[in-house]
MOPAC internal coordinates of N, CA, C and O (Angstrom, degrees):
PM7 1SCF
backbone

  N    0.0000 0     0.00 0     0.00 0    0    0    0
  C    1.4492 1     0.00 0     0.00 0    1    0    0
  C    1.5264 1   110.87 1     0.00 0    2    1    0
  O    1.2310 1   120.70 1   138.76 1    3    2    1
  N    1.3284 1   116.27 1   -41.24 1    3    2    1
  C    1.4526 1   120.48 1  -177.82 1    5    3    2
  C    1.5329 1   112.59 1   -65.44 1    6    5    3
  O    1.2310 1   118.51 1   137.02 1    7    6    5
  N    1.3449 1   120.44 1   -42.98 1    7    6    5
  C    1.4742 1   119.62 1   177.47 1    9    7    6
  C    1.5274 1   112.26 1   -62.82 1   10    9    7
  O    1.2310 1   120.05 1   145.56 1   11   10    9
  N    1.3172 1   117.52 1   -34.44 1   11   10    9
  C    1.4635 1   120.80 1   178.25 1   13   11   10
  C    1.5316 1   110.52 1   -65.71 1   14   13   11
  O    1.2310 1   120.53 1   139.23 1   15   14   13
  N    1.3208 1   116.59 1   -40.77 1   15   14   13
  C    1.4598 1   121.10 1   178.19 1   17   15   14
  C    1.5313 1   110.33 1   -65.19 1   18   17   15
  O    1.2310 1   120.12 1   137.36 1   19   18   17
  N    1.3138 1   117.37 1   -42.64 1   19   18   17
  C    1.4601 1   121.48 1   178.18 1   21   19   18
  C    1.5251 1   111.17 1   -63.66 1   22   21   19
  O    1.2310 1   120.40 1   136.29 1   23   22   21
  N    1.3183 1   116.83 1   -43.71 1   23   22   21
  C    1.4531 1   121.27 1   179.40 1   25   23   22
  C    1.5214 1   111.48 1   -63.49 1   26   25   23
  O    1.2310 1   120.07 1   136.66 1   27   26   25
  N    1.3228 1   117.47 1   -43.34 1   27   26   25
  C    1.4655 1   120.04 1   179.72 1   29   27   26
  C    1.5243 1   111.55 1   -67.32 1   30   29   27
  O    1.2310 1   119.66 1   145.42 1   31   30   29
  N    1.3238 1   118.25 1   -34.58 1   31   30   29
  C    1.4598 1   121.83 1   176.76 1   33   31   30
  C    1.5249 1   110.77 1   -66.39 1   34   33   31
  O    1.2310 1   120.32 1   135.68 1   35   34   33
  N    1.3221 1   117.00 1   -44.32 1   35   34   33
  C    1.4669 1   120.27 1   178.47 1   37   35   34
  C    1.5214 1   111.25 1   -64.51 1   38   37   35
  O    1.2310 1   120.05 1   140.16 1   39   38   37
  N    1.3083 1   117.52 1   -39.84 1   39   38   37
  C    1.4517 1   121.76 1   178.06 1   41   39   38
  C    1.5321 1   110.74 1   -63.64 1   42   41   39
  O    1.2310 1   120.23 1   138.58 1   43   42   41
  N    1.3224 1   117.17 1   -41.42 1   43   42   41
  C    1.4626 1   120.89 1   178.68 1   45   43   42
  C    1.5254 1   110.96 1   -64.00 1   46   45   43
  O    1.2310 1   119.91 1   143.63 1   47   46   45
  N    1.3205 1   117.77 1   -36.37 1   47   46   45
  C    1.4702 1   120.95 1   178.12 1   49   47   46
  C    1.5277 1   110.91 1   -66.31 1   50   49   47
  O    1.2310 1   119.72 1   141.56 1   51   50   49
  N    1.3142 1   118.14 1   -38.44 1   51   50   49
  C    1.4596 1   120.92 1   179.10 1   53   51   50
  C    1.5230 1   111.40 1   -68.08 1   54   53   51
  O    1.2310 1   120.01 1   141.51 1   55   54   53
  N    1.3118 1   117.58 1   -38.49 1   55   54   53
  C    1.4578 1   121.98 1  -178.01 1   57   55   54
  C    1.5203 1   111.04 1   -72.98 1   58   57   55
  O    1.2310 1   119.73 1   151.18 1   59   58   57
  N    1.3184 1   118.11 1   -28.82 1   59   58   57
  C    1.4606 1   122.40 1  -173.77 1   61   59   58
  C    1.5237 1   114.00 1   -80.65 1   62   61   59
  O    1.2310 1   118.85 1  -176.75 1   63   62   61
  N    1.3105 1   119.80 1     3.25 1   63   62   61
  C    1.4602 1   120.66 1   179.28 1   65   63   62
  C    1.5172 1   109.58 1   -67.77 1   66   65   63
  O    1.2310 1   120.77 1   -49.12 1   67   66   65
  N    1.3247 1   116.14 1   130.88 1   67   66   65
  C    1.4623 1   120.84 1  -178.29 1   69   67   66
  C    1.5226 1   109.91 1  -118.59 1   70   69   67
  O    1.2310 1   121.12 1   -30.67 1   71   70   69
  N    1.3140 1   115.45 1   149.33 1   71   70   69
  C    1.4634 1   121.76 1   178.16 1   73   71   70
  C    1.5293 1   108.55 1  -102.39 1   74   73   71
  O    1.2310 1   120.20 1   -26.03 1   75   74   73
  N    1.3328 1   117.22 1   153.97 1   75   74   73
  C    1.4629 1   118.87 1   177.53 1   77   75   74
  C    1.5266 1   111.45 1   -68.30 1   78   77   75
  O    1.2310 1   120.70 1   -25.40 1   79   78   77
  N    1.2941 1   116.26 1   154.60 1   79   78   77
  C    1.4579 1   122.02 1   179.65 1   81   79   78
  C    1.5361 1   109.18 1   -70.10 1   82   81   79
  O    1.2310 1   119.76 1   -42.60 1   83   82   81
  N    1.3360 1   118.07 1   137.40 1   83   82   81
  C    1.4624 1   120.27 1  -178.35 1   85   83   82
  C    1.5335 1   112.62 1   -74.27 1   86   85   83
  O    1.2310 1   121.24 1   -19.76 1   87   86   85
  N    1.3277 1   115.24 1   160.24 1   87   86   85
  C    1.4632 1   122.66 1   177.11 1   89   87   86
  C    1.5185 1   109.49 1   -99.87 1   90   89   87
  O    1.2310 1   120.61 1   -27.92 1   91   90   89
  N    1.3350 1   116.44 1   152.08 1   91   90   89
  C    1.4629 1   122.41 1   177.80 1   93   91   90
  C    1.5220 1   108.78 1  -131.15 1   94   93   91
  O    1.2310 1   120.67 1   -27.46 1   95   94   93
  N    1.3289 1   116.33 1   152.54 1   95   94   93
  C    1.4528 1   122.81 1   175.74 1   97   95   94
  C    1.5212 1   107.84 1   -92.19 1   98   97   95
  O    1.2310 1   120.56 1   -57.12 1   99   98   97
  N    1.3297 1   116.53 1   122.88 1   99   98   97
  C    1.4566 1   123.21 1  -177.34 1  101   99   98
  C    1.5218 1   109.63 1  -112.81 1  102  101   99
  O    1.2310 1   120.18 1   -36.24 1  103  102  101
  N    1.3399 1   117.25 1   143.76 1  103  102  101
  C    1.4610 1   122.33 1   179.07 1  105  103  102
  C    1.5268 1   109.62 1  -122.07 1  106  105  103
  O    1.2310 1   121.49 1   -45.50 1  107  106  105
  N    1.3356 1   114.76 1   134.50 1  107  106  105
  C    1.4547 1   120.18 1   178.24 1  109  107  106
  C    1.5235 1   109.99 1   -72.94 1  110  109  107
  O    1.2310 1   120.85 1   -45.33 1  111  110  109
  N    1.3302 1   115.97 1   134.67 1  111  110  109
  C    1.4676 1   120.10 1   176.01 1  113  111  110
  C    1.5243 1   110.73 1   -79.79 1  114  113  111
  O    1.2310 1   120.48 1   164.67 1  115  114  113
  N    1.3250 1   116.69 1   -15.33 1  115  114  113
  C    1.4596 1   121.68 1  -177.98 1  117  115  114
  C    1.5278 1   111.86 1   -80.38 1  118  117  115
  O    1.2310 1   120.37 1   129.31 1  119  118  117
  N    1.3565 1   116.90 1   -50.69 1  119  118  117
  C    1.4672 1   119.27 1  -175.48 1  121  119  118
  C    1.5341 1   113.79 1  -130.90 1  122  121  119
  O    1.2310 1   119.44 1  -176.83 1  123  122  121
  N    1.3352 1   118.68 1     3.17 1  123  122  121
  C    1.4566 1   121.89 1   176.05 1  125  123  122
  C    1.5174 1   115.63 1    81.11 1  126  125  123
  O    1.2310 1   119.33 1  -177.20 1  127  126  125
  N    1.3358 1   118.88 1     2.80 1  127  126  125
  C    1.4647 1   121.10 1   179.48 1  129  127  126
  C    1.5232 1   110.10 1   -65.67 1  130  129  127
  O    1.2310 1   121.33 1   -26.55 1  131  130  129
  N    1.3421 1   115.05 1   153.45 1  131  130  129
  C    1.4645 1   121.93 1  -178.17 1  133  131  130
  C    1.5176 1   110.56 1  -111.35 1  134  133  131
  O    1.2310 1   121.14 1   -31.97 1  135  134  133
  N    1.3315 1   115.42 1   148.03 1  135  134  133
  C    1.4563 1   121.21 1   172.49 1  137  135  134
  C    1.5233 1   108.65 1  -146.32 1  138  137  135
  O    1.2310 1   121.09 1   -26.61 1  139  138  137
  N    1.3134 1   115.51 1   153.39 1  139  138  137
  C    1.4585 1   121.85 1   179.17 1  141  139  138
  C    1.5241 1   107.62 1  -110.94 1  142  141  139
  O    1.2310 1   120.57 1   -57.49 1  143  142  141
  N    1.3318 1   116.51 1   122.51 1  143  142  141
  C    1.4498 1   120.37 1  -176.55 1  145  143  142
  C    1.5260 1   110.07 1  -151.85 1  146  145  143
  O    1.2310 1   121.21 1   -23.52 1  147  146  145
  N    1.3352 1   115.29 1   156.48 1  147  146  145
  C    1.4540 1   120.21 1   177.37 1  149  147  146
  C    1.5184 1   111.33 1   -79.60 1  150  149  147
  O    1.2310 1   120.27 1   151.56 1  151  150  149
  N    1.3109 1   117.08 1   -28.44 1  151  150  149
  C    1.4570 1   122.08 1   179.02 1  153  151  150
  C    1.5191 1   109.34 1  -125.97 1  154  153  151
  O    1.2310 1   120.48 1   -14.09 1  155  154  153
  N    1.3132 1   116.68 1   165.91 1  155  154  153
  C    1.4632 1   121.49 1  -178.72 1  157  155  154
  C    1.5278 1   110.27 1   -63.45 1  158  157  155
  O    1.2310 1   120.31 1   -46.31 1  159  158  157
  N    1.3357 1   117.01 1   133.69 1  159  158  157
  C    1.4668 1   119.72 1   176.64 1  161  159  158
  C    1.5259 1   112.90 1   -68.95 1  162  161  159
  O    1.2310 1   119.85 1   168.84 1  163  162  161
  N    1.3180 1   117.90 1   -11.16 1  163  162  161
  C    1.4633 1   121.16 1   177.07 1  165  163  162
  C    1.5106 1   111.31 1   136.77 1  166  165  163
  O    1.2310 1   121.18 1    10.27 1  167  166  165
  N    1.3262 1   115.34 1  -169.73 1  167  166  165
  C    1.4648 1   120.87 1   177.48 1  169  167  166
  C    1.5249 1   108.79 1   -64.39 1  170  169  167
  O    1.2310 1   120.61 1   -33.67 1  171  170  169
  N    1.3009 1   116.43 1   146.33 1  171  170  169
  C    1.4567 1   120.10 1   179.01 1  173  171  170
  C    1.5117 1   113.68 1    91.85 1  174  173  171
  O    1.2310 1   120.09 1  -176.40 1  175  174  173
  N    1.3219 1   117.43 1     3.60 1  175  174  173
  C    1.4632 1   121.80 1   178.30 1  177  175  174
  C    1.5221 1   109.02 1  -119.53 1  178  177  175
  O    1.2310 1   120.50 1   -39.78 1  179  178  177
  N    1.3279 1   116.66 1   140.22 1  179  178  177
  C    1.4622 1   120.61 1   176.58 1  181  179  178
  C    1.5238 1   109.39 1  -123.91 1  182  181  179
  O    1.2310 1   121.49 1   -34.80 1  183  182  181
  N    1.3368 1   114.76 1   145.20 1  183  182  181
  C    1.4554 1   120.98 1  -178.95 1  185  183  182
  C    1.5240 1   108.28 1   -71.41 1  186  185  183
  O    1.2310 1   120.29 1   -56.71 1  187  186  185
  N    1.3442 1   117.05 1   123.29 1  187  186  185
  C    1.4523 1   122.31 1  -176.66 1  189  187  186
  C    1.5165 1   111.88 1   -95.28 1  190  189  187
  O    1.2310 1   120.06 1   133.16 1  191  190  189
  N    1.3414 1   117.49 1   -46.84 1  191  190  189
  C    1.4673 1   121.12 1   179.22 1  193  191  190
  C    1.5163 1   110.18 1  -159.54 1  194  193  191
  O    1.2310 1   121.52 1    -8.67 1  195  194  193
  N    1.3082 1   114.70 1   171.33 1  195  194  193
  C    1.4486 1   120.43 1   178.95 1  197  195  194
  C    1.5078 1   109.71 1   139.82 1  198  197  195
  O    1.2310 1   119.34 1    -0.82 1  199  198  197
  N    1.2582 1   118.87 1   179.18 1  199  198  197
  C    1.4605 1   130.27 1     6.82 1  201  199  198
  C    1.5328 1   112.42 1   -83.42 1  202  201  199
  O    1.2310 1   121.59 1   -23.63 1  203  202  201
  N    1.3414 1   114.56 1   156.37 1  203  202  201
  C    1.4540 1   123.31 1   177.55 1  205  203  202
  C    1.5166 1   109.24 1  -124.21 1  206  205  203
  O    1.2310 1   120.63 1   -22.81 1  207  206  205
  N    1.3253 1   116.41 1   157.19 1  207  206  205
  C    1.4668 1   120.29 1  -178.47 1  209  207  206
  C    1.5241 1   113.03 1   -95.97 1  210  209  207
  O    1.2310 1   119.74 1   169.44 1  211  210  209
  N    1.3497 1   118.09 1   -10.56 1  211  210  209
  C    1.4577 1   120.57 1  -177.80 1  213  211  210
  C    1.5260 1   110.97 1  -122.32 1  214  213  211
  O    1.2310 1   120.71 1   -18.72 1  215  214  213
  N    1.3360 1   116.24 1   161.28 1  215  214  213
  C    1.4606 1   121.63 1  -176.60 1  217  215  214
  C    1.5256 1   112.89 1   -73.91 1  218  217  215
  O    1.2310 1   119.61 1   171.73 1  219  218  217
  N    1.3226 1   118.34 1    -8.27 1  219  218  217
  C    1.4564 1   121.41 1   176.57 1  221  219  218
  C    1.5179 1   112.60 1   -95.58 1  222  221  219
  O    1.2310 1   120.16 1  -179.56 1  223  222  221
  N    1.3214 1   117.29 1     0.44 1  223  222  221
  C    1.4697 1   123.80 1  -177.83 1  225  223  222
  C    1.5258 1   111.40 1    54.85 1  226  225  223
  O    1.2310 1   120.54 1  -134.11 1  227  226  225
  N    1.3405 1   116.58 1    45.89 1  227  226  225
  C    1.4624 1   121.48 1   179.40 1  229  227  226
  C    1.5266 1   113.07 1  -110.29 1  230  229  227
  O    1.2310 1   120.09 1   148.52 1  231  230  229
  N    1.3327 1   117.44 1   -31.48 1  231  230  229
  C    1.4555 1   121.92 1  -177.16 1  233  231  230
  C    1.5236 1   110.19 1  -102.97 1  234  233  231
  O    1.2310 1   119.81 1   -70.15 1  235  234  233
  N    1.3394 1   117.97 1   109.85 1  235  234  233
  C    1.4692 1   118.97 1   178.32 1  237  235  234
  C    1.5281 1   111.02 1   -61.08 1  238  237  235
  O    1.2310 1   121.23 1   -37.88 1  239  238  237
  N    1.3054 1   115.26 1   142.12 1  239  238  237
  C    1.4547 1   120.97 1   177.55 1  241  239  238
  C    1.5143 1   107.82 1   -84.25 1  242  241  239
  O    1.2310 1   120.84 1   -59.01 1  243  242  241
  N    1.3108 1   116.00 1   120.99 1  243  242  241
  C    1.4582 1   120.66 1  -178.74 1  245  243  242
  C    1.5144 1   108.77 1   -79.73 1  246  245  243
  O    1.2310 1   120.83 1   -68.28 1  247  246  245
  N    1.3054 1   116.02 1   111.72 1  247  246  245
  C    1.4598 1   120.20 1   177.70 1  249  247  246
  C    1.5162 1   108.81 1  -100.75 1  250  249  247
  O    1.2310 1   121.08 1   -38.34 1  251  250  249
  N    1.2597 1   115.54 1   141.66 1  251  250  249
  C    1.4500 1   121.05 1  -179.50 1  253  251  250
  C    1.5033 1   109.12 1   170.79 1  254  253  251
  O    1.2310 1   120.79 1    10.85 1  255  254  253
  N    1.3131 1   116.09 1  -169.15 1  255  254  253
  C    1.4588 1   117.89 1  -179.38 1  257  255  254
  C    1.5263 1   110.95 1   -64.15 1  258  257  255
  O    1.2310 1   121.26 1   -43.67 1  259  258  257
  N    1.2907 1   115.19 1   136.33 1  259  258  257
  C    1.4549 1   121.08 1  -179.96 1  261  259  258
  C    1.5200 1   110.22 1   -74.01 1  262  261  259
  O    1.2310 1   120.99 1   -40.71 1  263  262  261
  N    1.3241 1   115.71 1   139.29 1  263  262  261
  C    1.4571 1   120.52 1   176.35 1  265  263  262
  C    1.5202 1   110.54 1   -97.88 1  266  265  263
  O    1.2310 1   120.53 1  -179.41 1  267  266  265
  N    1.3241 1   116.59 1     0.59 1  267  266  265
  C    1.4567 1   120.92 1   179.12 1  269  267  266
  C    1.5223 1   109.43 1   -93.23 1  270  269  267
  O    1.2310 1   121.01 1   -23.02 1  271  270  269
  N    1.2933 1   115.68 1   156.98 1  271  270  269
  C    1.4544 1   120.09 1   175.48 1  273  271  270
  C    1.5143 1   112.10 1   107.70 1  274  273  271
  O    1.2310 1   121.75 1    10.09 1  275  274  273
  N    1.2853 1   114.26 1  -169.91 1  275  274  273
  C    1.4468 1   121.09 1  -177.17 1  277  275  274
  C    1.5266 1   111.52 1   -95.11 1  278  277  275
  O    1.2310 1   120.61 1   -38.95 1  279  278  277
  N    1.2875 1   116.44 1   141.05 1  279  278  277
  C    1.4661 1   121.20 1   175.88 1  281  279  278
  C    1.5219 1   108.47 1   -85.55 1  282  281  279
  O    1.2310 1   121.00 1   -45.84 1  283  282  281
  N    1.3097 1   115.69 1   134.16 1  283  282  281
  C    1.4580 1   120.80 1   179.49 1  285  283  282
  C    1.5189 1   107.09 1  -113.51 1  286  285  283
  O    1.2310 1   119.55 1   -56.31 1  287  286  285
  N    1.3266 1   118.46 1   123.69 1  287  286  285
  C    1.4755 1   119.90 1   179.78 1  289  287  286
  C    1.5104 1   111.15 1   -63.27 1  290  289  287
  O    1.2310 1   120.93 1   -34.48 1  291  290  289
  N    1.3144 1   115.82 1   145.52 1  291  290  289
  C    1.4626 1   119.97 1   177.98 1  293  291  290
  C    1.5146 1   109.76 1   -70.50 1  294  293  291
  O    1.2310 1   121.13 1   -28.53 1  295  294  293
  N    1.3095 1   115.45 1   151.47 1  295  294  293
  C    1.4592 1   120.53 1   177.47 1  297  295  294
  C    1.5140 1   113.07 1    93.60 1  298  297  295
  O    1.2310 1   119.99 1  -176.64 1  299  298  297
  N    1.3165 1   117.62 1     3.36 1  299  298  297
  C    1.4672 1   119.21 1   179.11 1  301  299  298
  C    1.4927 1   111.06 1   -98.84 1  302  301  299
  O    1.2310 1   120.10 1   180.00 1  303  302  301

């Protein structure tokens, strides 16, 4: 019973890993100014590009299959 509890706890810790929220480049519809933010600055702003991994919107966030986690054999 104890090894099963330990295994389930370790598995839960691996699954619970979270990544930071990405940044997006926003443009004002009023005057065309740009800002980098994780969420919309409000009405009057449109998402221009993204996602980015840094607060300066310089490093594109590479999206794709995650290499983290447990490997599951095919056929199961």
